[in-house]
N, C-alpha and C positions, 0 to 999 in steps of 0.2 A: 678609283678617282676619275671622274670626269676630265676631260680637255679641250680646250677649244682653242680654233689657230682664226685670228684675227688678221687677216689683212691691209695691210695699210695703216702708220703708225700717227695720221694726221688726231687732232684733234676728238673726230666722230669714234678712232679704232679705238686712243686710253679712253676717250671716255665710256666706252663702251667695256671695256677691259675691267675699269674701275666699280664697274654697277652686277658686271657679274660677279667677281670676287664678293660684294657686299651681298646681294644676294641669297649666293651659295658659296661659301670662303671653303670647299674643300677642292675644289678645279684647280687645273690648272691652267693660264693662260697663257700661248705664244704669241708674240704681236711681230709679223712678217712683215718684208718693207726693199722694193727693189732698189731703195734709195742705202747707203750705207748708211746715215744720217737719219734720224727720227724726226718726227711733231709735222709732216705733210706743207701745207700750206704756210703754216707757220713762220716757217724755214725761205723757205720759196716762193709764197706768196702776197701773205702781209707786207705792203709795202716800208724798205731798210731804215726810211726815219718815221717809222714808227716803231719807237721802242716799246711804249707802253703797251704797247696792244701783241706784240710781240713774247712782252711778259709773261703770257699763258702760259707758255712753254715750262715755264716752274712746277705749275702743276700736274703738265703732261710729266713731267721725270718724276716727279711724287709715283705715280704712276707701273714705268716704266723700270723703277727702283726696286718696287715690293719681291720681294722671292719667292711666291707665289708667277712670278710672269717673266716669262722669256722674251728677249728681243733676238732675231734673228735679220739684222742688216744684208746688202744686198742682195738678194735673195728674192727673187725675179718670179712670180704666180704670168705658168706658160715657157720658161724657159729652162731653169732650176727644181722648178715641180709643180707637177699638174694642178689642176681644182680636184679633180677626182683621186688624184692621187693626195690628196688633206684631205681630203672626206673618208680617203681610208684609214687614215692616220688619226682622225682626231673624230672627236664622239660630235663638234658641231663646229663648222665654221662659218665665219663673217668676214662679207668680201665690204673694207673700205678705203675703198682707194679712191673715192673721191672724181669727180669730172677732168682729166686732164687731157682732153681732144678739145681743139678747139673749133667754134662754129663760123662757117665761111658764108662773106657776102654772099656769093652766088653772080658776081658780075664783070663782064669782060676786065683784064688787066688787073686785074687782084693779087698776081703772081709777078708782079715786077718790082726789081729790085726797089727797092725803097717802101716795098707794104709788108708791113710784119702784122703776123695777131701777134692779141695782148696777150697767150701763152710763151711765144716764141721770145717779143720784149722785156717783159717781169719777169723768165728766164731768166736772160741776160742780163740782167741792171742786180737779178739776186743771184745771180753765181750757180748758175743749176748746174751741172756738169754736164745735160744735154742739147743745153743751147749757146753756140759760139758765140764771138763779140758783134754788135752794131758800132756798126760806121758814121758819127751823128758830120761828120767835121764839114759835108756838103752840105749840110741841111738850113735850110732859110728860112723852112715856113712847114708849119705842121699838122695833120686832119688830125682828130680823136676821135674816130664812130664811137659813139657807144652815150649810155644816162646814167652809166653806174659808177661804181667807186671805183674800180677799178681804172675806168676812163682820166677820171678824177688823179687818181695816184702817178699815173702817166705823166698828166696835163701837170702835174706840183712837180714831179721830178726834172723835169725838163726845161720849165720855170727857173726852177732856187741854184742860188748863188756858192762856190764852193763850200764859203764859211755857212751857210745851212747845213750843211751835211754832218759837221760838227754832233756826234754822237749815232751816231746812224750805227750800218752794221756793209752800207753799200763801201764796197771797193775801189780805193784812192781811184783807181784805171778808168770803173765805170763814174765815179762821180767828177772827176776833168771831166772826162767825154761831154755832161752836162752844163759844165759852168761853165768849158771851153766855144761851144756849142753856136756857132752863126742863126740860132732858130732866134727868130723877132718875133712872129707873128704864128699862134697856135689857138685852134677851130677846135673846139670841144662839141662835137655834132651829133644830135640825139634825131634816132631817128623816128619816133610818137613824137606826139606837142608834148609843150613843157606841161602839161598838168599829171604826166606822164612819168617825169623826171623821178628817178631810184636813187638820187644822191641821199644820202644824208648829210643832217644838219654839219656837224662834227665837224666833217672832210672839207663841207662849204666853206664853212667859216673860216678852214687855214688862209685861206685866197687871199683875206683880204689885209694877211700877214707879212703874203711875199716878197725880200727885201728889194725884187725887180723888174716886176711885173706887177698887173693893172689889170681885173677883172672887167670885159665888157660884153654890155646884152647884144647881140643879135638877132637875126633872123627868128622870127616866131618864137623869142623872148621877152615877151609882154604879159610877165611875170602879176601885175596888175587884176588882182580876183582869184588867184589863186592862196589858200590857207595853210596851205603846210609845212611846215620846220624848214623844211630844205629849201623850195620855192623864197622863202621870206630872207632867208637868208641869202640866197645868192642875190635878189634884189638889195637887200641892203648893202652892200660891199659892192656890187657895183654902182648904184647912188653914189655912195662915199669916193669911190676914186673919181665916178664924174666930175665929184663936186671939188676933191683935194686940187691945188699947181704943184704937184709933186709929178716933175717927169718921171718914169719909167722906163724902160727903152724893150719890154717884154709885154706884149699887149695878150690877155688872154679872149676871145672871142667867141663867148658861150650859144648856141644856134641850134633847132628844136626844131622839129616838123620837119626833114629832108633828109627821105629816101637812095640812099647811093646811091648811083646804075653803072657808073664808068669810072677805072681808076687811069689814065691817060699818059700816054710818052711812048717816046722812040728809044726803046733801051733801058729806060731809070724813067719815075716817077718821075710828072709836072705837076700833075693839077688830078682832084678829082671832080665829077660831074655829081648835080642828085638834083633830084626833080623834089618839091613840094603837092601838098595836098589837091592844089587847082591845077599842079602838071604845067608847071613851070618849073623853065631848066636854069639851077645856079652851079655855077665853077669857079670851084677856093685851090689860088696855084699855093701849088706844094709839093717840095721832094723827100720829105716822111711823111707815113701814114700809118696810127695803130688801131685796130681792127679789134675793141672790145663789147665782144655784143654775143660770148656769151662759152660756155664748158658743154662737153658731152662726154660720159665715161666709155671704157670701155667693156664692150661683153662678156671680155672671159668666156666666150662659149655660149653664153648665158640670150635671154630674150628680150630686145630693149626695148624702152617703148617712151618717145619724148626725150629719148639722149639719156636716161635712165636706166637702171636695168628693173624687169619690170616681178613688180612684187606686190603682197597682199598684206601691206601695213611692215612691212620691214623683212617678212617671213616668201624665199626664194619657193623653197621648199625644204621636206621634211632634211633639220639635220641644217639649214642653208640657210643665213638669213643676208643682210645685205642696211649696214645703215650709211647717215649723211649725202653728200651730192648727189654717190650710185646710188644713191635711196631715192632720194627728191627732186634731184633735177640741185644748179647750184644757185641755191639760192638762202640768206637766214645766215644768220652773226656766228659765234663763235659758242654762246648758250642754247641757243638751237639746236646744233650737234650733238647739245649735255643733255639735254631732255630729254630727245627722241632716242639718243643711245642707251639712255637708262631703258626706255619702252619696252626697246628690242629689248634687250637686257632682259628685263621682267618676262617678255614671251617664251628666250629664249632656252632661260634653265628653268621653266616650267616644263619644258617636252623633250627636252635634251635627256636619255635612258645615257649611261653608263653600259657601253660597247667592250669593255675589255678592251681599248685603241689606250696608245703607247705614245702620242702627241710628238713631246717634241724628241722622245729619245730616236723614233724611227725617223722623226725628217733630217732629224742632224746623223743617221748614219746614213737616207740618204744624201746628202751632202756629201761625207764624205768619200760615199760611194763616188761621186763623180771630180772626186780631190780638190770639190769647192771651199774656201773657208772661209765663217759667216762673219761679219760685227756683230760681237753681244752685244750686251748693258755697257759692261770693262772697255772693249775697245772704242764704242760711241764715247768715253765721259772722255779717254786719252784723246780725240778728235778736239775736242769739246774745249776742255782745258788749252791745245795747243792753240790754238784755234783765238783764243782770248789773252793767252800771253804773245802770240803772236803783232797784236794789234796796237798801234800809237796810242797818246792819248785824246785822239778824233776818233777814234773810234769804238764800236762798243765790243768787237770784234771784225777779225779778217780771216774770210773764208778759202777754205782749200777749195779751189777750183773744180778737178778731175778727179772720176774715180781712184790713179791712181794715185793721187796729193792725198788723199783722204786714207786708203790702206795703208800709204807707207808711215801716215802720218800715225794712226794708228800703230805702226808696227814697231816706228821709230821711239815714242814714249813709254810703250813698255820696255823697250829695251832700256 
């Protein structure tokens, strides 16, 4: 029997497992994740008020539930097992760890209190164990740097009322922090011109439905002549908001073509300074800033190129492959991951030989020798059930926050 290890349990990892087993039903696939919980960015990246998108986890669940698939949750590559160790245990290894390192602006003052990377901020509101709480109580104005959907997620959540979070999996304390903050102006600022915006139409249209916020077009946001769906949607909802007499307390200003040059403040952020293409300087007062400018992959001791692992159409080395954001960088959608994973899986199955390795048995023995108890699929299902059960009628689930809570939930449910 041939054994494959997939490091990362997000969509790309699970889709790759599914494709491998379809092409080679005699294989055994083990999915390894440093978190006790599977599904990667579906759990920790997709916005908590986008439950329809999070619904893809039901498809991924069917992969992990297969008898030919093992789940090793809470096992970190480089800490609990090395890449060389995995390659010795398995006939093939697939890296599907995504891109969890934030790109930085590289400007003075970006380490001031009040300035957050998107990974840090999104991790907080999605209850990621790695990220501590964010205090919004003193915030009155926010700047969000970025022209992609992550920037829109942050702006939308900052603008929503408590009632608009019903049905989400946002923790009550986090939704209360958003709803009770004093933020009344939100700047969404793209570094490139409006023609290069990366928003999707559906995400933009949500801003026309917010209860307490209205969209406004600012610097560089003359969208006339742009025929993209997102640009058309943004122009439409801004014009509609300008034409209505309804007053809303929060203003969301969309601006483009402004390059950040400094975060300013004495001990805490008070403003961000930008420069336009003509060299003119623009100051935006803000006590909260979130930089949504992309992510990079961890190297895992391998060569990096442009923020992702160097590879030849998914192949890194003999018996070593990569899929998802770790392969191509942080771009594309969940369906993109599926088609790509199928292509890499086909290549892997064609090249993989049975080396007489023992796969999951060897990994389990390695972890046992370390006195380390991993989270298997049954334990994850107990965590899952407990999170759903502890939520009230206003939430889809109430996540456990810390690693200790997650492990305790698995054991308590089992008992």
